[in-house]
C-alpha positions in Angstrom: 11.7 -12.2 -20.5 9.2 -9.5 -19.3 8.5 -9.1 -15.7 4.9 -10.2 -16.2 6.0 -13.2 -18.3 8.3 -14.0 -15.0 5.7 -13.7 -12.6 3.5 -16.1 -14.6 6.4 -18.7 -15.0 7.3 -18.5 -11.2 3.5 -19.0 -10.4 3.1 -22.0 -12.6 6.3 -23.4 -11.1 4.9 -23.1 -7.6 1.6 -24.7 -8.5 -0.5 -21.3 -8.0 -3.6 -21.1 -10.2 -3.5 -17.9 -12.2 -6.9 -17.1 -12.3 -9.6 -17.0 -9.5 -12.8 -18.9 -10.2 -16.3 -17.5 -10.1 -19.9 -18.7 -9.7 -23.0 -16.5 -9.9 -26.1 -17.4 -8.4 -28.8 -16.2 -10.7 -31.9 -18.0 -8.5 -33.8 -19.1 -11.5 -36.9 -21.1 -11.3 -35.5 -23.8 -8.8 -32.9 -24.7 -6.2 -32.5 -28.1 -7.6 -32.8 -31.5 -6.1 -31.3 -30.9 -3.0 -33.4 -27.5 -2.2 -31.6 -24.8 -0.3 -29.6 -27.2 1.6 -27.3 -27.8 -1.4 -27.9 -24.9 -3.6 -24.7 -23.2 -4.6 -22.4 -25.8 -3.2 -19.1 -26.8 -5.0 -20.2 -25.5 -8.3 -18.3 -27.1 -11.3 -20.8 -26.2 -14.2 -23.8 -24.3 -15.5 -26.3 -27.1 -14.6 -25.7 -29.0 -11.5 -28.5 -31.3 -9.4 -31.1 -29.6 -11.3 -30.2 -25.9 -10.6 -28.8 -23.5 -13.0 -25.7 -21.3 -12.6 -23.6 -18.6 -14.3 -20.0 -18.6 -14.7 -17.9 -15.5 -13.8 -14.3 -16.5 -14.5 -14.4 -20.3 -13.6 -16.3 -22.3 -11.0 -16.2 -22.6 -7.2 -15.6 -26.3 -6.4 -14.1 -25.8 -3.1 -16.9 -23.5 -1.4 -20.3 -24.5 0.1 -23.1 -22.1 0.8 -25.4 -22.1 4.1 -28.8 -20.1 3.7 -30.2 -19.3 7.0 -33.5 -17.5 7.9 -32.9 -15.8 11.1 -35.6 -15.7 13.6 -37.6 -18.6 12.5 -39.2 -16.8 9.6 -39.5 -19.8 7.4 -37.5 -20.7 4.2 -36.6 -18.2 1.6 -38.3 -18.7 -1.8 -37.9 -17.8 -5.5 -39.7 -15.0 -7.2 -39.8 -14.5 -10.9 -40.9 -10.8 -10.7 -41.9 -8.1 -8.3 -38.5 -6.9 -7.3 -37.8 -4.0 -9.6 -36.2 -5.2 -12.8 -34.8 -8.6 -11.4 -36.4 -11.2 -13.5 -35.7 -13.9 -10.9 -34.7 -13.2 -7.2 -34.4 -14.9 -3.8 -37.3 -13.3 -1.7 -39.9 -14.3 1.0 -43.5 -14.7 1.5 -43.3 -12.2 4.5 -41.7 -8.8 4.9 -38.6 -7.9 7.0 -37.3 -11.3 7.4 -33.5 -11.2 8.5 -31.5 -13.4 6.5 -27.8 -14.6 6.1 -25.8 -16.5 3.5 -22.3 -18.0 4.8 -19.8 -18.7 2.2 -17.7 -21.6 3.6 -14.2 -22.6 1.8 -12.1 -25.5 2.3 -9.0 -25.1 3.9 -6.3 -23.3 1.9 -9.1 -21.5 -0.1 -10.3 -17.8 0.2 -13.8 -16.5 -0.9 -14.0 -13.2 -2.6 -17.6 -11.8 -2.8 -17.7 -9.9 -6.2 -21.0 -8.4 -6.1 -24.9 -8.9 -5.7 -28.2 -7.0 -6.8 -30.9 -6.0 -4.4 -34.3 -4.3 -5.1 -37.5 -3.7 -3.0 -40.9 -5.4 -3.4 -43.2 -3.8 -6.0 -43.7 -0.1 -5.0 -42.4 0.0 -1.4 -39.7 1.9 0.1 -37.8 0.0 2.8 -34.9 0.7 5.4 -32.5 -1.8 4.6 -29.3 -3.1 6.7 -26.5 -5.0 4.7 -23.5 -6.3 6.4 -20.5 -8.6 5.2 -17.8 -10.0 7.4 -15.3 -12.7 7.8 -13.5 -14.5 10.7 -11.7 -11.2 11.6 -15.0 -9.4 11.7 -18.4 -10.0 13.5 -22.0 -8.9 13.1 -21.5 -6.0 15.4 -18.1 -5.1 13.5 -18.7 -5.9 9.9 -15.2 -5.7 8.3 -15.9 -6.2 4.6 -19.1 -4.1 4.0 -21.8 -2.1 6.1 -24.5 -0.6 4.0 -27.7 1.0 5.6 -30.3 3.1 3.8 -33.7 3.4 2.7 -34.2 2.0 -0.8 -36.4 3.6 -3.3 -39.1 1.6 -5.2 -38.4 0.0 -8.7 -34.6 0.9 -8.3 -31.9 -1.8 -8.6 -29.1 -1.6 -6.2 -25.4 -3.0 -6.1 -24.3 -2.3 -2.7 -20.9 -3.5 -3.1 -18.7 -1.3 -5.0 -15.5 -3.5 -5.4 -15.0 -7.2 -4.5 -14.0 -8.2 -1.1 -11.8 -10.9 0.0 -12.3 -12.7 3.2 -10.3 -14.9 5.9 -12.1 -18.1 6.3 -16.1 -18.0 6.0 -17.6 -14.9 4.5 -21.2 -13.9 5.8 -23.7 -12.0 4.0 -26.4 -10.5 6.0 -29.6 -8.9 4.8 -32.0 -7.2 7.2 -35.3 -7.3 5.5 -35.6 -10.3 2.8 -39.1 -10.4 1.4 -39.0 -6.5 1.8 -36.0 -6.6 -0.5 -34.9 -9.4 -3.0 -31.5 -10.6 -3.7 -30.1 -11.8 -7.1 -27.0 -12.4 -9.1 -24.6 -13.2 -6.1 -21.1 -13.5 -7.5 -18.4 -14.8 -5.5 -14.9 -16.5 -6.3 -12.5 -18.9 -4.9 -8.7 -18.3 -5.0 -5.8 -20.2 -3.3 -4.3 -19.0 0.1 -0.8 -19.4 -0.6 1.3 -21.1 2.5 3.8 -18.8 4.2 6.9 -21.0 2.8 5.4 -20.4 -0.8 5.2 -16.4 -0.2 8.7 -16.3 1.1 9.9 -18.3 -1.8 8.3 -16.1 -4.4 9.5 -13.1 -2.5 13.1 -14.3 -2.7 12.7 -15.2 -6.3 11.3 -11.6 -7.1 14.2 -10.1 -5.4 16.8 -12.2 -7.1 15.3 -11.2 -10.4 15.1 -7.5 -9.5 18.8 -7.8 -8.4 19.8 -9.5 -11.7 17.9 -6.9 -13.7 19.7 -4.1 -11.8 23.0 -5.6 -12.4 22.5 -6.0 -16.2 21.5 -2.2 -16.3 25.0 -1.3 -14.9 27.1 -3.7 -17.2 
């Protein structure tokens, strides 16, 4: 049995899902029957409560989202055009509106933010501050992503160069919704193994390695 197949067998025996699950928020036409209060919550399919979603590598049934306009700027809205090449995007009727999305997992679940697109409104160029942090970071000290720069007009940006996995709630902050639009937010969920499970898997792998070494010296 190969090493890879051994790993798969052990994961199956321990009840560990082998693939992370992913949801992509395309922000197309409607937030659904519940509005932003339930948009993106516990997604199990491409159409849910009147809203549409895209599948990355599964879905995210154990994650809820919280959309918040900071500073009393009113709710975010959907825009079919105006933000560079984004055909639909989350935007705002005002400029420079601080905005935050929280990804809140159930106990025993980790959230990975895989990526998102941003672009400025029309022909504008705007200084933009983006921060991502989890329960081990803070707004002042974002531990997953810190991006600051002046965005050029009619240009699509993808600030996250690689997926980031958080501990507890993952928070995505954008300093100027409206001036910039947000789209194609992709996130996944995966199980957080209990310490006992990790110890068991480590012991099993060590035993397999010892057996393979012994076999080579026979």
